[in-house]
C-alpha positions, 0 to 999 in steps of 0.5 A: 758771905754769911753773917750772924743774924742780928738778934734783939732781946729786952736789953741786948743786941747780938750781932756779927763781930766787927773789927772794932770789937777786937781791942776791947776783947783783947784787953779782957782776954789778956788778963786772968779773967780768961782763965777758964777759956785757956787764958790769959790769951795773947792778941795774936791767939785771940785774932786767930780765935775770932777769925775761926768763930767768924769763919764758922758762919760761912762753913757751918751756918753758926758761930759767935755773936758780939753782945752789945747793950742796946741802950748804950751800944757798949760791947759787953761780951760774946755768945755763940755756937762753936764746933772746932775740930776738938769739940765732939758736939756744937757748944753753946758758949759765952763770955761776958766782961767782968763789968757785965757779969751778975746782971742776968745778961749772959742768961738773956743772951744764951737763952736767945741763942739756944732758942735760935739754934733749936727753933730756927736752925733745927739743931738737935743738941747743944752742950756747954763745956765748962771747967770744973772750977768755973762755978758761975758758968755751972750755975748759968748752965743749970739756970738755962735748964742744962743737965750735966752729962758725964757720959759725953765726950769732952775736949779737956778732962777738966771739963764738965759737959752740960747738955741743953734742950729746947725750951719746950722739952721737959729737960730730960735726955729721954724727952729729946732723944 
């Protein structure tokens, strides 16, 4: 069985999901906080979603990580690379609980996962599918160096596609083609 590798950053531990992650995640996903992820999402739907993201490690060699604050061990969100059947390309996605937002944690976690995908896994492309009204996620994608790609396929017509590049590229599609 394949598990998510543990990745440590200055403030975070990215690790394989555990059963005890479900309840705090279900509490958040059942609220309007999950609006840009198709929510609110029921516990049953979240169970299937997490099951798919965890199984993705066995099937694809990548998936999602639970994100803990290293100092306290508190679960603060999730980051991952996902490619369900309706995604044209692997997606770098993240969701951080409201109490963990605006602290640079999503940027820290997403940078670590992006670099792992390109440097360790040899991936050649990653995108983020972002609802056009989700301004904080658009700002995060741009801060990560992603470039809007209006020609890319998207799972929903309301999604914008932001294309990520390795940290050593110049951030242009031509440089990494």
